[in-house]
C-alpha positions as CSV (number, residue, x, y, z in Angstrom):
1,X,0.0,0.0,0.0
2,X,1.5,3.3,-1.0
3,X,0.7,5.6,1.9
4,X,1.6,8.7,-0.1
5,X,-1.4,8.1,-2.4
6,X,-3.9,7.6,0.5
7,X,-6.3,10.3,1.3
8,X,-7.9,10.2,4.8
9,X,-11.0,11.9,6.1
10,X,-10.7,13.2,9.6
11,X,-12.7,10.2,10.9
12,X,-10.3,7.8,9.3
13,X,-7.3,9.6,10.7
14,X,-8.8,9.4,14.2
15,X,-9.7,5.7,13.8
16,X,-6.1,4.9,12.7
17,X,-4.6,6.9,15.5
18,X,-6.9,5.1,18.0
19,X,-5.9,1.7,16.6
20,X,-2.2,2.6,16.8
21,X,-2.5,3.6,20.5
22,X,-4.3,0.4,21.2
23,X,-1.8,-1.8,19.4
24,X,1.2,-0.1,21.0
25,X,-0.4,-0.2,24.4
26,X,-3.1,-2.7,25.4
27,X,-2.5,-5.2,22.5
28,X,1.3,-5.2,23.0
29,X,0.8,-5.9,26.7
30,X,-1.5,-8.8,26.0
31,X,1.2,-10.3,23.7
32,X,3.9,-9.8,26.3
33,X,1.8,-11.6,28.8
34,X,1.0,-14.4,26.4
35,X,4.7,-14.9,25.7
36,X,5.5,-15.0,29.5
37,X,2.8,-17.6,30.0
38,X,4.1,-19.7,27.1
39,X,7.7,-19.5,28.3
40,X,6.5,-20.9,31.6
41,X,5.5,-24.1,29.8
42,X,9.1,-25.0,29.3
43,X,10.8,-26.3,26.0
44,X,10.2,-23.5,23.4
45,X,11.1,-25.8,20.5
46,X,7.8,-27.6,20.6
47,X,5.7,-25.0,22.3
48,X,2.7,-24.1,20.1
49,X,1.5,-21.4,22.5
50,X,4.9,-19.7,22.3
51,X,4.8,-20.0,18.5
52,X,1.3,-18.5,18.3
53,X,2.3,-15.6,20.6
54,X,5.4,-14.9,18.5
55,X,3.3,-14.9,15.3
56,X,0.8,-12.5,16.9
57,X,3.7,-10.3,18.0
58,X,5.0,-10.2,14.4
59,X,1.5,-9.4,13.0
60,X,1.1,-6.6,15.5
61,X,4.5,-5.1,14.8
62,X,3.7,-5.2,11.1
63,X,0.4,-3.4,11.5
64,X,2.0,-0.8,13.8
65,X,4.5,-0.1,11.0
66,X,1.7,0.1,8.4
67,X,-0.4,2.5,10.6
68,X,2.6,4.7,11.3
69,X,3.4,4.9,7.5
70,X,-0.2,5.7,6.7
71,X,-0.5,8.4,9.4
72,X,2.8,10.0,8.5
73,X,2.4,10.0,4.7
74,X,-1.3,10.1,3.9
75,X,-2.9,13.3,2.8
76,X,-5.8,14.8,4.6
77,X,-9.0,15.2,2.6
78,X,-9.6,18.9,2.1
79,X,-12.9,20.5,2.8
80,X,-13.0,21.9,-0.8
81,X,-15.9,23.7,-2.4
82,X,-19.2,22.4,-0.9
83,X,-20.7,22.3,-4.5
84,X,-17.9,20.1,-5.9
85,X,-17.5,16.4,-5.2
86,X,-14.3,15.6,-3.3
87,X,-13.2,13.0,-0.7
88,X,-15.5,13.4,2.3
89,X,-18.5,14.4,0.1
90,X,-21.9,12.7,0.5
91,X,-23.3,12.5,-3.0
92,X,-26.9,11.6,-4.1
93,X,-27.0,10.1,-7.6
94,X,-30.0,9.3,-9.7
95,X,-29.9,6.8,-12.5
96,X,-31.9,6.9,-15.8
97,X,-34.8,5.0,-14.1
98,X,-35.1,7.6,-11.3
99,X,-33.6,5.3,-8.7
100,X,-31.5,7.3,-6.2
101,X,-28.5,6.2,-4.3
102,X,-26.4,8.0,-1.7
103,X,-22.7,7.4,-1.5
104,X,-19.9,8.8,0.6
105,X,-16.6,9.4,-1.2
106,X,-13.7,8.2,0.9
107,X,-10.0,7.3,0.5
108,X,-9.1,3.8,-0.5
109,X,-8.5,2.6,3.1
110,X,-12.0,3.6,4.2
111,X,-14.0,1.8,1.5
112,X,-17.1,0.0,2.9
113,X,-19.7,-1.2,0.5
114,X,-22.2,-2.0,3.3
115,X,-22.2,1.7,4.3
116,X,-22.0,3.0,0.6
117,X,-18.5,4.4,1.2
118,X,-16.8,4.3,-2.1
119,X,-13.2,4.9,-2.9
120,X,-12.1,8.0,-4.9
121,X,-10.1,5.5,-7.0
122,X,-13.1,3.3,-7.9
123,X,-14.7,3.8,-11.3
124,X,-17.7,5.7,-9.9
125,X,-15.6,7.6,-7.4
126,X,-13.2,8.7,-10.1
127,X,-16.0,9.7,-12.4
128,X,-17.7,12.0,-9.8
129,X,-14.6,13.7,-8.3
130,X,-14.6,17.4,-9.2
131,X,-18.1,17.3,-10.6
132,X,-21.0,19.5,-9.4
133,X,-24.8,19.2,-8.8
134,X,-26.8,18.7,-12.0
135,X,-24.0,17.1,-13.9
136,X,-24.5,13.7,-15.5
137,X,-21.5,11.3,-15.4
138,X,-20.9,8.1,-17.3
139,X,-18.4,5.3,-16.4
140,X,-17.6,1.7,-17.0
141,X,-18.1,-0.8,-14.1
142,X,-15.4,-3.4,-13.6
143,X,-17.6,-5.9,-15.4
144,X,-17.6,-3.6,-18.5
145,X,-21.2,-2.3,-18.1
146,X,-21.7,1.4,-18.8
147,X,-23.5,3.3,-16.1
148,X,-24.9,6.8,-16.0
149,X,-25.9,8.9,-13.0
150,X,-27.0,12.5,-12.5
151,X,-25.6,14.2,-9.3
152,X,-28.6,15.7,-7.5
153,X,-27.1,16.6,-4.2
154,X,-23.6,17.1,-2.6
155,X,-23.1,17.6,1.1
156,X,-20.5,17.0,3.8
């Protein structure tokens, strides 16, 4: 993951900072305690508890490094013009049949299809960035289907 290309909303930055604090504090302490308990079982060469704790320690260290890189290098989403779609915008789109959907444009690390949070790098996200209310956009879905929507509302 190239952290320099990631754009974070204020909510995502806070979430990542919170996770980093947890991993460096409470999570790290849990791992240390698990290692101490596993060492007490004796022979480390055939100690599955010790191996599991060491694996967890490595995964935690890797995630800490990833979080630090994201937080240090990612750009913050700018507030931008309220009438122009940018990362952090909530956009209402209407298709040709009059069916409306509401999506929130987020950076790639925040994407969540269950909450209609789409990446600014997705086909739809890329098509609506920089556009305004009343504009009709067209894009190709990953399956090759052409879709068209009209932007009817932009908010933050």
